C-alpha positions as CSV (number, residue, x, y, z in Angstrom):
1,M,-5.6,-2.1,-12.6
2,S,-3.4,-5.1,-12.8
3,F,-2.8,-7.4,-9.8
4,S,-1.7,-5.0,-7.1
5,R,-1.0,-7.1,-4.0
6,R,-0.8,-3.7,-2.3
7,N,-1.4,-5.2,1.1
8,F,0.2,-8.5,0.4
9,L,1.1,-10.1,3.8
10,I,-2.4,-10.0,5.3
11,A,-2.4,-13.2,7.1
12,T,1.0,-12.7,8.7
13,G,0.2,-9.3,10.1
14,V,2.9,-7.6,8.2
15,A,0.9,-6.2,5.3
16,A,1.9,-3.1,3.4
17,A,-0.3,-0.2,3.6
18,S,-1.3,3.3,2.6
19,S,-1.3,6.8,4.0
20,S,-1.3,7.4,7.7
21,V,-2.8,10.3,9.6
22,L,-1.5,9.7,13.1
23,T,1.9,8.6,14.4
24,A,3.0,8.0,17.9
25,C,6.5,7.4,19.0
26,G,6.9,5.4,22.2
27,G,7.9,7.4,25.2
28,G,8.3,6.7,28.9
29,D,9.6,7.8,32.2
30,G,12.7,5.6,32.2
31,G,11.0,2.9,34.2
32,N,10.4,-0.7,33.3
33,S,6.8,-0.3,32.2
34,A,4.7,1.9,30.0
35,K,1.0,2.2,29.3
36,N,-0.1,0.3,26.2
37,D,-1.8,3.5,25.0
38,A,-2.1,2.7,21.3
39,P,-4.0,5.2,19.2
40,K,-7.4,4.3,17.9
41,V,-8.4,4.2,14.3
42,S,-11.9,5.4,14.9
43,G,-11.8,9.0,16.0
44,S,-8.4,9.8,14.4
45,E,-8.3,12.6,11.9
46,T,-9.2,11.9,8.3
47,M,-6.2,11.7,6.0
48,D,-5.3,14.9,4.3
49,I,-2.4,15.5,1.9
50,P,-2.4,19.0,0.6
51,I,-0.8,20.3,-2.6
52,G,2.4,22.3,-2.1
53,T,3.7,25.3,-4.0
54,K,6.5,25.7,-6.4
55,A,8.7,26.8,-3.5
56,D,7.8,23.6,-1.6
57,S,9.0,21.7,-4.7
58,T,12.4,23.2,-4.6
59,G,15.3,21.4,-3.0
60,P,17.2,20.6,-1.0
61,A,15.0,18.7,1.5
62,P,14.9,20.3,5.0
63,E,17.6,19.0,7.2
64,V,16.7,16.7,10.0
65,K,17.6,18.2,13.4
66,G,20.5,16.4,14.9
67,A,21.1,14.1,11.9
68,T,24.7,13.0,11.1
69,K,26.0,11.8,7.8
70,G,27.6,8.3,7.3
71,G,27.2,4.8,8.5
72,T,25.2,1.8,7.3
73,V,21.5,1.0,7.8
74,Y,20.4,-2.6,7.9
75,S,17.0,-4.2,7.6
76,L,15.4,-7.4,9.0
77,D,12.6,-8.4,6.8
78,Q,10.7,-11.5,5.6
79,F,10.7,-11.1,1.8
80,D,12.6,-9.6,-1.1
81,M,10.8,-7.5,-3.6
82,D,8.9,-9.2,-6.4
83,H,9.2,-6.1,-8.5
84,M,11.4,-3.1,-8.8
85,D,10.5,-1.9,-12.3
86,P,8.3,1.1,-11.6
87,G,5.7,0.0,-14.1
88,Q,5.3,-3.2,-12.1
89,I,5.2,-1.7,-8.6
90,Y,1.9,-1.8,-6.8
91,V,3.0,-3.0,-3.3
92,S,3.8,-0.5,-0.6
93,T,7.0,-2.4,0.4
94,E,8.2,-2.2,-3.2
95,A,7.4,1.5,-3.2
96,A,9.2,2.0,0.1
97,I,12.5,0.4,-0.9
98,T,12.6,2.3,-4.2
99,V,12.1,5.8,-2.9
100,P,15.9,6.2,-2.5
101,L,16.4,5.1,-6.2
102,L,13.4,6.3,-8.2
103,R,11.9,9.8,-8.7
104,G,8.6,10.6,-10.2
105,L,7.2,13.8,-11.6
106,T,5.5,14.4,-8.3
107,G,6.1,13.0,-4.8
108,Y,5.5,13.4,-1.1
109,K,7.4,15.8,1.1
110,I,7.5,15.0,4.8
111,D,7.7,17.7,7.4
112,D,9.2,17.5,11.0
113,K,5.7,17.1,12.5
114,G,4.7,14.0,10.4
115,G,2.7,16.0,7.9
116,C,2.8,15.2,4.2
117,T,2.5,17.4,1.1
118,L,2.3,16.6,-2.6
119,V,5.1,18.5,-4.4
120,G,7.0,18.4,-7.6
121,D,9.8,15.8,-7.4
122,A,11.4,15.6,-10.8
123,A,8.9,18.3,-11.9
124,T,9.2,22.0,-10.9
125,D,5.9,21.8,-9.2
126,A,2.9,19.6,-8.6
127,G,1.5,20.2,-12.1
128,T,-0.8,22.6,-14.0
129,M,-4.4,21.6,-14.7
130,K,-6.5,22.9,-17.6
131,D,-9.8,22.0,-19.3
132,G,-11.3,21.1,-16.0
133,G,-8.8,18.4,-15.4
134,K,-8.6,16.8,-18.9
135,T,-5.2,18.4,-19.6
136,W,-2.2,18.3,-17.2
137,S,1.3,19.7,-17.8
138,F,4.6,19.2,-15.9
139,T,8.0,20.9,-16.4
140,L,11.1,18.9,-15.8
141,K,13.7,20.4,-13.4
142,D,17.2,21.2,-14.6
143,G,20.1,19.2,-13.2
144,L,18.5,15.8,-12.9
145,K,21.0,13.0,-13.6
146,W,21.0,9.2,-14.0
147,E,23.5,7.2,-12.1
148,D,25.9,7.2,-15.0
149,G,25.9,11.0,-15.0
150,S,23.8,11.4,-18.1
151,D,20.9,13.9,-18.1
152,V,17.3,12.9,-17.4
153,T,15.6,14.0,-20.6
154,M,12.1,14.6,-21.9
155,E,12.5,11.5,-24.0
156,D,13.0,9.6,-20.7
157,V,9.8,11.1,-19.4
158,R,7.8,10.2,-22.5
159,H,9.3,6.7,-22.6
160,T,8.3,6.2,-18.9
161,F,4.7,6.7,-19.7
162,E,4.6,4.9,-23.0
163,R,6.4,1.7,-21.8
164,I,3.6,1.1,-19.2
165,F,1.4,0.0,-22.1
166,A,3.9,-2.8,-23.1
167,S,2.7,-6.4,-22.7
168,F,5.3,-7.2,-20.1
169,I,4.0,-4.6,-17.7
170,T,1.4,-6.7,-16.0
171,E,1.2,-5.9,-12.3
172,G,1.4,-2.1,-11.8
173,P,-1.4,0.5,-11.6
174,I,-3.4,1.2,-14.8
175,F,-4.9,4.5,-13.9
176,V,-2.9,6.6,-16.4
177,Q,-3.2,3.9,-19.1
178,T,-7.0,4.0,-18.7
179,W,-7.3,7.8,-18.7
180,L,-4.9,8.8,-21.6
181,E,-6.6,9.5,-24.9
182,G,-5.8,6.6,-27.3
183,G,-4.5,4.4,-24.5
184,D,-7.0,1.7,-25.3
185,K,-5.3,1.0,-28.7
186,Y,-1.6,1.8,-27.9
187,K,0.8,-1.1,-27.5
188,G,3.9,0.7,-26.2
189,P,7.0,2.4,-27.7
190,Y,9.1,-0.6,-28.7
191,E,7.9,-0.5,-32.3
192,G,8.9,3.1,-32.7
193,K,5.4,4.6,-32.2
194,H,4.5,7.4,-29.8
195,L,1.2,8.0,-28.0
196,D,-0.2,11.3,-29.3
197,S,-1.8,12.2,-26.0
198,I,1.6,12.6,-24.4
199,E,3.1,15.8,-25.9
200,I,6.6,17.2,-25.3
201,D,7.5,20.8,-25.8
202,G,10.9,21.9,-24.5
203,K,11.1,20.7,-20.9
204,T,7.3,20.4,-20.5
205,V,5.2,17.2,-20.9
206,T,1.5,17.5,-21.4
207,F,-1.0,14.7,-20.8
208,R,-4.4,14.7,-22.6
209,L,-7.0,12.7,-20.8
210,K,-10.3,11.2,-21.9
211,E,-12.0,12.4,-18.7
212,P,-11.4,15.1,-16.1
213,R,-9.1,14.0,-13.3
214,G,-8.6,16.7,-10.7
215,D,-6.3,14.2,-8.8
216,F,-4.0,13.3,-11.7
217,N,-1.0,14.8,-9.9
218,Y,-1.6,12.6,-6.9
219,T,-1.7,9.6,-9.2
220,L,1.7,10.4,-10.7
221,A,3.2,10.3,-7.2
222,M,2.7,6.5,-7.2
223,R,6.0,4.6,-7.6
224,G,4.3,2.9,-10.5
225,Y,4.9,6.1,-12.5
226,A,8.5,6.8,-11.5
227,L,10.9,7.7,-14.2
228,V,12.7,5.1,-16.3
229,S,15.9,5.6,-18.4
230,K,15.1,5.0,-22.1
231,K,18.7,4.2,-22.8
232,H,19.0,1.7,-20.0
233,D,15.5,0.1,-20.3
234,T,16.1,-3.6,-20.3
235,K,12.4,-4.4,-20.5
236,E,11.7,-7.5,-18.5
237,K,15.2,-7.5,-16.9
238,Y,14.6,-4.0,-15.6
239,D,12.5,-5.5,-12.9
240,K,15.6,-6.9,-11.2
241,R,17.9,-3.9,-11.6
242,P,16.3,-0.5,-12.2
243,Y,18.4,2.5,-13.0
244,S,18.6,5.3,-10.4
245,C,18.2,9.0,-10.5
246,G,17.8,9.3,-6.7
247,P,20.4,9.6,-4.0
248,Y,21.3,5.9,-4.0
249,K,21.9,3.1,-6.6
250,I,21.9,-0.7,-6.4
251,E,25.5,-1.9,-5.7
252,S,24.6,-5.6,-5.4
253,R,21.6,-7.9,-5.1
254,S,21.2,-11.6,-4.2
255,V,17.5,-12.2,-5.0
256,G,15.7,-13.5,-2.0
257,K,18.6,-12.9,0.4
258,S,19.9,-9.4,0.3
259,M,20.3,-6.1,-1.6
260,T,22.7,-3.2,-1.0
261,F,22.3,0.5,-1.9
262,V,25.3,2.8,-2.1
263,R,25.4,6.5,-2.9
264,N,24.6,7.8,-6.4
265,E,27.3,10.5,-6.7
266,H,25.4,12.1,-9.6
267,W,22.3,13.0,-7.5
268,D,22.1,16.7,-6.7
269,P,20.3,17.4,-3.5
270,K,19.4,20.9,-4.7
271,T,17.0,19.3,-7.2
272,D,15.3,17.2,-4.5
273,P,12.8,18.6,-1.9
274,I,11.9,15.1,-0.6
275,R,15.0,13.1,0.1
276,N,17.8,13.5,2.6
277,A,20.6,11.0,2.2
278,Y,22.4,10.6,5.5
279,P,23.6,6.9,5.6
280,D,26.4,5.9,3.2
281,K,24.8,2.5,2.6
282,F,21.6,0.4,3.1
283,V,22.0,-3.3,3.5
284,F,18.6,-5.0,3.2
285,Q,18.4,-8.5,4.6
286,F,15.6,-10.9,3.8
287,G,14.4,-14.2,5.3
288,Y,13.5,-13.1,8.8
289,D,10.1,-14.0,10.2
290,L,8.4,-11.8,12.7
291,M,9.4,-13.5,15.9
292,P,13.1,-13.8,15.1
293,S,13.3,-10.2,13.9
294,T,11.4,-8.9,16.9
295,D,13.6,-10.8,19.3
296,R,16.7,-9.4,17.6
297,Y,15.3,-5.8,17.9
298,I,14.6,-6.5,21.6
299,A,18.2,-7.8,22.2
300,D,19.6,-4.8,20.2
301,K,23.1,-6.2,19.6
302,G,25.7,-5.7,16.9
303,N,24.5,-4.5,13.5
304,D,20.9,-5.0,14.7
305,Q,21.4,-1.7,16.6
306,Y,21.5,-0.1,13.2
307,A,18.5,-1.9,11.7
308,V,15.0,-0.9,10.7
309,S,12.4,-3.0,8.9
310,I,10.4,-2.0,5.9
311,F,7.5,-4.4,6.6
312,N,8.3,-6.6,9.6
313,E,6.3,-5.3,12.5
314,V,6.4,-6.4,16.1
315,A,5.3,-10.0,16.3
316,P,1.8,-10.4,17.7
317,E,3.3,-12.7,20.5
318,R,5.6,-9.8,21.5
319,I,3.3,-6.8,21.3
320,A,2.4,-6.8,25.0
321,Q,6.0,-7.2,26.1
322,V,7.3,-4.4,23.8
323,L,4.5,-1.9,24.2
324,T,4.4,-2.1,28.0
325,N,8.1,-1.7,28.4
326,A,9.1,2.0,28.4
327,E,12.6,1.4,27.1
328,L,11.5,-0.9,24.3
329,K,8.6,1.3,23.4
330,K,11.0,4.2,22.7
331,R,12.1,2.2,19.7
332,V,8.7,1.6,18.2
333,L,7.0,3.7,15.5
334,T,3.3,3.4,15.9
335,V,1.1,4.5,13.0
336,V,-2.6,4.6,12.3
337,D,-3.2,3.3,8.8
338,T,-5.9,3.8,6.1
339,V,-5.8,0.1,5.1
340,T,-8.8,-2.2,5.6
341,Y,-8.0,-5.9,5.6
342,Y,-10.9,-8.0,4.4
343,W,-11.9,-11.3,2.9
344,P,-13.5,-11.1,-0.5
345,I,-16.2,-13.6,-1.2
346,N,-16.0,-15.1,-4.7
347,T,-19.4,-14.0,-6.0
348,T,-19.2,-16.2,-9.0
349,R,-19.0,-19.3,-6.8
350,V,-21.0,-18.0,-3.8
351,K,-23.9,-16.5,-5.7
352,D,-26.6,-16.5,-3.0
353,V,-26.6,-13.2,-1.1
354,K,-28.0,-14.9,2.0
355,V,-25.1,-17.3,2.1
356,R,-22.7,-14.4,1.9
357,Q,-24.5,-12.6,4.6
358,A,-24.3,-15.7,6.8
359,I,-20.5,-15.7,6.4
360,N,-20.5,-12.1,7.6
361,Y,-22.7,-12.8,10.6
362,A,-20.6,-15.8,11.6
363,W,-17.2,-14.1,11.3
364,P,-15.1,-14.3,14.5
365,L,-13.7,-10.8,14.5
366,Q,-12.8,-10.7,18.2
367,Q,-11.0,-14.0,18.2
368,L,-9.0,-13.0,15.1
369,Q,-8.0,-9.7,16.7
370,T,-6.7,-11.5,19.7
371,I,-4.6,-13.8,17.6
372,R,-3.1,-10.8,15.8
373,G,-2.0,-9.2,19.0
374,G,-5.1,-7.4,20.3
375,A,-6.3,-3.8,20.1
376,A,-2.8,-2.4,20.1
377,S,-2.3,-3.6,16.5
378,T,-5.8,-3.8,14.9
379,E,-9.3,-2.4,15.2
380,M,-12.3,-4.6,14.2
381,A,-13.8,-3.5,10.9
382,T,-17.4,-3.3,9.7
383,T,-16.8,-1.3,6.5
384,I,-14.6,-1.3,3.4
385,L,-13.3,2.2,3.9
386,S,-11.2,2.9,7.0
387,P,-12.4,5.5,9.5
388,V,-9.5,7.7,8.5
389,T,-10.2,7.6,4.7
390,P,-12.3,10.5,3.2
391,G,-15.8,9.3,2.6
392,H,-16.0,6.8,5.5
393,Q,-19.4,6.3,6.9
394,K,-19.9,4.5,10.2
395,F,-22.3,1.6,9.9
396,D,-22.5,-2.1,11.0
397,L,-24.9,-4.1,8.8
398,Y,-24.1,-7.4,10.4
399,G,-24.2,-6.7,14.1
400,K,-20.4,-7.0,14.7
401,T,-20.3,-4.3,17.3
402,Q,-22.8,-6.1,19.5
403,K,-21.5,-9.6,18.8
404,P,-17.8,-9.3,17.8
405,G,-17.4,-13.0,18.3
406,G,-19.9,-13.8,15.6
407,D,-23.6,-14.7,15.6
408,P,-23.7,-18.4,14.5
409,A,-27.5,-18.6,15.2
410,K,-28.3,-15.8,12.8
411,A,-25.9,-17.2,10.2
412,K,-27.5,-20.7,10.5
413,E,-31.0,-19.2,10.2
414,L,-30.0,-17.5,6.9
415,L,-28.5,-20.7,5.5
416,K,-31.7,-22.6,6.3
417,E,-33.8,-19.9,4.5
418,A,-31.5,-20.2,1.5
419,G,-31.7,-24.0,1.6
420,K,-27.9,-24.1,1.9
421,L,-27.2,-25.6,5.3
422,G,-23.9,-27.5,5.0
423,H,-22.8,-25.2,2.2
424,K,-19.1,-26.0,1.4
425,L,-16.6,-23.2,1.5
426,V,-13.0,-23.5,0.2
427,I,-10.8,-20.9,1.9
428,A,-7.3,-20.0,0.9
429,Y,-4.6,-19.0,3.4
430,Q,-1.0,-18.1,3.3
431,Q,1.6,-20.3,4.9
432,S,2.6,-18.8,8.2
433,D,2.1,-19.6,11.9
434,N,-0.2,-16.7,12.4
435,S,-2.4,-17.4,9.4
436,V,-2.8,-21.0,10.5
437,K,-4.1,-19.9,13.9
438,Q,-6.5,-17.6,12.2
439,A,-7.6,-20.3,9.8
440,V,-8.5,-22.6,12.7
441,A,-10.6,-19.8,14.3
442,I,-12.4,-19.1,11.1
443,K,-13.1,-22.7,10.3
444,N,-14.5,-23.3,13.8
445,A,-16.7,-20.3,13.6
446,L,-18.1,-21.0,10.2
447,E,-18.7,-24.7,10.9
448,A,-20.6,-23.7,14.1
449,A,-22.8,-21.6,11.8
450,G,-23.7,-24.6,9.5
451,F,-21.0,-24.4,6.8
452,E,-18.6,-27.1,5.7
453,V,-15.1,-25.6,5.5
454,V,-12.1,-26.8,3.6
455,N,-8.9,-24.9,4.3
456,K,-6.1,-24.7,1.7
457,Q,-2.7,-23.2,2.4
458,V,-1.1,-21.4,-0.5
459,D,2.6,-20.6,-0.7
460,K,3.2,-16.9,0.3
461,S,5.3,-16.2,-2.7
462,T,2.5,-17.1,-5.1
463,F,-0.5,-16.4,-3.0
464,Y,-1.8,-13.3,-4.9
465,S,-0.9,-14.9,-8.2
466,Q,-3.3,-17.7,-7.3
467,I,-6.2,-15.7,-5.9
468,G,-5.8,-13.2,-8.8
469,K,-6.9,-15.8,-11.3
470,I,-10.5,-15.9,-12.3
471,D,-10.8,-19.6,-12.0
472,N,-8.9,-19.9,-8.7
473,G,-11.1,-22.5,-7.1
474,Y,-11.5,-20.6,-3.8
475,D,-14.6,-19.1,-2.2
476,L,-12.9,-16.9,0.3
477,F,-9.4,-15.5,0.7
478,A,-7.5,-12.8,2.7
479,A,-6.9,-9.5,0.9
480,G,-6.9,-5.8,1.7
481,W,-6.7,-2.4,0.3
482,S,-5.9,1.2,1.1
483,P,-6.3,4.2,-1.1
484,D,-3.5,5.1,-3.5
485,W,-4.2,8.7,-2.8
486,P,-6.8,10.3,-0.5
487,N,-10.2,9.5,-2.0
488,G,-12.6,6.6,-2.6
489,Y,-11.9,6.3,-6.3
490,S,-8.6,4.5,-5.7
491,V,-10.4,2.0,-3.5
492,F,-13.6,1.2,-5.3
493,Y,-12.6,1.5,-8.9
494,P,-9.8,-1.1,-8.9
495,C,-11.4,-3.5,-6.4
496,W,-15.2,-3.4,-7.0
497,Y,-15.9,-2.2,-10.5
498,G,-17.2,-5.0,-12.7
499,P,-15.0,-4.2,-15.8
500,N,-12.0,-4.8,-13.6
501,I,-12.6,-8.5,-13.4
502,G,-9.8,-10.5,-15.0
503,D,-6.7,-12.5,-14.4
504,G,-4.3,-10.4,-12.4
505,R,-6.8,-7.7,-11.6
506,N,-7.9,-6.5,-8.1
507,N,-11.6,-7.2,-8.2
508,Y,-11.0,-10.4,-6.2
509,A,-14.7,-10.8,-5.3
510,Q,-15.4,-10.7,-9.1
511,L,-18.3,-8.5,-8.3
512,N,-20.1,-7.3,-11.4
513,D,-23.2,-5.6,-10.1
514,K,-24.9,-3.1,-12.4
515,G,-26.0,-0.9,-9.5
516,V,-22.5,-0.7,-8.1
517,N,-20.9,-0.2,-11.5
518,K,-23.2,2.7,-12.2
519,A,-22.6,4.3,-8.8
520,I,-18.8,4.1,-9.2
521,E,-19.0,5.7,-12.7
522,A,-21.2,8.5,-11.3
523,A,-19.0,9.1,-8.2
524,A,-15.9,9.2,-10.4
525,R,-17.4,12.2,-12.3
526,I,-18.1,14.3,-9.2
527,T,-15.6,17.1,-8.8
528,D,-16.7,18.5,-5.4
529,P,-14.7,16.7,-2.7
530,E,-17.4,16.6,-0.1
531,Q,-20.1,15.3,-2.5
532,A,-17.6,12.8,-3.9
533,S,-16.8,11.6,-0.4
534,K,-20.4,11.0,0.4
535,A,-20.9,9.1,-2.8
536,W,-18.0,6.8,-2.0
537,G,-19.4,6.2,1.5
538,D,-22.7,5.3,0.0
539,I,-21.0,2.8,-2.4
540,D,-19.3,1.2,0.6
541,R,-22.8,0.5,2.1
542,Q,-24.1,-0.7,-1.2
543,I,-21.4,-3.3,-1.5
544,M,-21.8,-4.4,2.1
545,E,-25.5,-4.9,1.5
546,L,-24.5,-7.3,-1.2
547,A,-22.2,-9.0,1.3
548,A,-19.5,-9.4,-1.3
549,V,-16.8,-9.2,1.3
550,V,-16.1,-9.7,5.0
551,P,-14.4,-6.6,6.5
552,D,-11.9,-7.9,9.1
553,Y,-9.7,-5.1,10.6
554,H,-8.1,-1.7,10.2
555,K,-4.4,-1.6,11.0
556,I,-2.4,0.1,13.7
557,R,1.3,-0.5,12.8
558,N,4.1,-1.0,15.2
559,W,7.6,-0.9,13.7
560,M,10.5,-1.6,16.0
561,H,14.1,-0.4,15.2
562,G,17.6,-0.5,16.6
563,S,18.8,1.9,19.2
564,K,21.4,3.5,16.8
565,I,18.9,4.6,14.2
566,G,17.7,8.2,14.4
567,N,14.5,9.9,13.1
568,V,12.4,6.8,12.3
569,V,9.3,8.5,10.9
570,Y,6.4,7.6,8.6
571,D,6.1,8.5,5.0
572,A,2.4,8.9,4.6
573,G,2.5,9.3,0.8
574,N,4.5,6.2,0.1
575,T,3.0,4.3,3.1
576,C,6.2,3.2,4.7
577,V,9.0,4.0,7.1
578,A,10.8,7.0,5.5
579,L,14.1,5.6,4.5
580,C,15.4,8.9,3.2
581,K,14.8,10.6,6.6
582,L,16.8,8.1,8.6
583,Y,20.3,8.6,10.0
584,V,22.9,6.5,11.9
585,K,23.6,7.8,15.4
586,K,27.3,8.3,16.2
């Protein structure tokens, strides 16, 4: 998998995420205070996204009760999108902002209770599996149109999956490319060659895989596999201006500043079971840090009454103020997430397992949680898998539950045993006020344990490009991951499998352990969900015994919005605020 940055704003507390299993909208009795009764990650239900029927895959999407059509939705967010070409999308915010534009063969349908179901999006259903999962077929719906009114064709479908092999596609998921027969030798469609394992017959496309994949239909729901118009494929330029077959299209874009979506008049809601399209326009505004955006949401004036953020959450410094005020809390969407934020340890630079264990023992989990806003926004982590991810096993190898502030004495003892007292660590951080505060806490804790620490700030816009290099010069850096669909494969294969070491890949720790590799390969072949989940939980423990990473926290998200925005709900499949379920209150 190529350089995901799936959770790319770790140090700022605004990271993108994966599927949620619990949401809680702020309520209150109309008074001036409210209990800060944030949900807990541990004890929440395990994420489950079932597969829907053909009827579930039929449009139009169910109407939102009380919704009205018209108006403009604004956003207040920090950053523009690095990528909008589907083949390059592997960040939740990029997935979120393109749901109104891009349609895949499958997708996620949200019900009025916050549930999520895998359905056919551009396809008539969620796919047909044969040969134990080595062959998958999908039939394209009638009536699908591009934004110029032309038909979405089977040539577009085939081109979508062939172009992801092209050399300029460097940062999206590589699951399909890895699984398709002949994919290891295919170089893309631009020299006129097709990939034989993608077969077209009438309106049906069939994929022939090298290995059984019972979850292939979930994989295709990723934005990285959304459809691309063959006629309008501008290759590298497509990243700035993708072509739409959804309910909206891009009217204008000023990269880094703003982007405007307007209606795509050729979208037929009868073909779409997923998207409502109530607002006339979306105006996305970039360049707003957490504090300014939170303060504007609190003030709730002018166009900010019609605003909702894609990734800007309530600033840590404002969490107590917002969540203990009943009126403000009404305008907060709180979500328990499957993401785990962690600090990979570069195992090619920090080779001694005792040194890596010492880092884990010394880690100041509690101090960092306080800096991020306390238990209302994060839960301290001891594992790679989140408690709400299938396969999670509860364990704590480094005593964090008993000593959440760290155990410098134990860490120093391990360093002495290894003969590495005074071991130098170079740690990379993003440039933000919050990350600087965390950097100071980490440096102090590690130095108290006997390390020498050098902090290096890296520009936020290039952070993951830097840590994604093999020779990055860092021993430790912030990262994080959540499953691309509900199982452990999409966590451990991309991030901890030895062959996935390389520039732009997601094995940031550069872990290449034979035992771990063998365990991942074996778990990937297990078809029974319960047995597979157990295997992934065992791999979690196996990696933690090697101390290749420091688990930091599981996320509880708090998105605030303006008072004139209705039906702010979570899209568990695309891991974001559901833009296509919003409406503007009259």
